[in-house]
Each structure stands twice: as structure tokens, then as C-alpha cells.
Phi, psi and omega in degrees: 000026181297142178091348178281147175280129184232157179283324179052049177247154176277044182235129183296326178295315178297320180293323177301319178290330173299326184275317188230014186271351178291153180303134180083343187298310183290332177288329173297314177301314179306316184283356177250359181300322184273000178141172184293157178216153172283162178304316181296325178292319178296317180298318180292330182273358181235071180303131179106341179272141178272156177304322181294317180293318179298318178301317180295316181295319179297320178296315181296316181291327176291316178298328181280351180088009180277323180239166169216155179254134186219144177265126179289154178290155175302151010275352182294305177049038179247161180270138178228160171253142179212159177288140170288167176306321177292317178297326180294340177292349176284345185306307179295334177290317178298314179295319179296322178295320177296319179297317179297313184289340181295345180262003179291135176299338181267004180292123182260100180281353178264000181279161179304146184222125178285163182298315180296322178297319179298313181295319179291332177295333176298319179291322182291326185261354186304129178261094183298326180296320180290342182255013187302326183262007184259129175230104189206155172239136183229132172264123180247120178249114177247098186062234180272357183266141183241135179226148176247132183238130178233130179234124179200141177055037178072017180241149179241130175236132181229138177211158176281142177126171179282161176227137183277137175048057178291156176290331179207150177236130181241118179242117186200190174245170186297317182298316180294318180298316180297323179294326179286325182281331189249357180224176177263024180306128180299140180298322180297326179295316179293322178295323182294332180286342185085356179276357179223131174234138185227134175227147179093211187283106182293325180300325178296319179293321178298320177289316182304316186294346182255014183263004187228059182291142175288131181286149175293141180293152175297128178303138182304326181299325181287338181284337183251350182275000000 
């Protein structure tokens, strides 16, 4: 990380920013929270970053011990980046930061949203109290991407990958999923368009879609008082 401007303070917060405070660095971490990715996948998930800048950030995060590069076993035999066990400890921090920022008056919920950001937003917005009586597994298919969702004891766990024998399977696109999570759009209407396919327990999906309410923004008056 030679040549980078650093705080060089005996403060853990300042040191954390030395490690992950460069532009794009924390977003790289965000996109690896759910599992490893190839360089091309990271590049596609970070619109606006150049290949050179992404390469630099990956090198810096690897040197810092936050990431590691690993070759997958055959038949894939491709190189991926993933969080180290220490780097994975950033996951609740990333989710907590998303939860905090979700109450900002300037938060634009109409702006573009990547798939990983959408899935992590489920953790940030999850209403555990509303899910206290729900014990369910859900397979979520967003295009070619597969996610497994587990809800039990008021807790939500999300990971990339298939899940065996889910209670319900939801196959859709990002726009349709957001409309179901953020509006009162009838499920039958989404099913009728063909943009949503549902298998298994429909009641679980009806409950699931209401577990992620958008928080009211902090009143502007409180920000200046």
C-alpha cells in the first residue's frame, strides 16, 4: 500500500479507514460478503469503477489481510477473490452501516441497486419481531443467481447458493422483487405477468415480503438541532 495517504494515528477507527477507507474498497467488501467472486463479476457489480482501480483495490485489500485470492477446483479452475475469516468479520459492520444510512433523508431508493446490495438490504431492513413466529427456508432465484434464505427465531440468514427442499421457491427479477417488498402490489398480479414464479408455500412468501419495511427518514429538524 505504498504511496497511499494514511492517517497514521493510534486510533482503531483511523486505522480501519487506512485499511478500507479508499474509494470502492468497502464496496468490494460488500460484494464479497455473500461469497467469492471472479474479477469480472466484481467489475460488473461495481458500475463506475475502472479495471485498473479495481485491480489496485483488490491488491491493497489482499495485502491488508482482508481478502485472499484462491483458485477453484476443477472443472471451474478459475480464480476468485473472497474475504478472509478476519475480513468476513466486516459483514455485520457493512449491514449495520446500511441500516444506519437507510434512515438518511437523502437516501435514494429509486437509484440503481446491484443484486448483492439488494440481498444485503434484506438483512439491514429485516424486522425480526414481525418474523418471530416464522420458521422457513426460501430459495430465491434472481436471474442466474441463486440465494438461500433461512428465517428462524426472529433471525435472518442469507447466503449465495442453492438450498435443498426449501419451503418455498421464488423465481423473479430484481424489479419485480422490489415492487413486492416495497409496495402492496398483489402477488397474483406479479404472477400474471410471468415475471414471478412461485413454488411451495405461498403463505410464507406473503409473510416474507412484509418483513422488510423501509424506515422513516430522520426528520431534517433533528439533523440540525
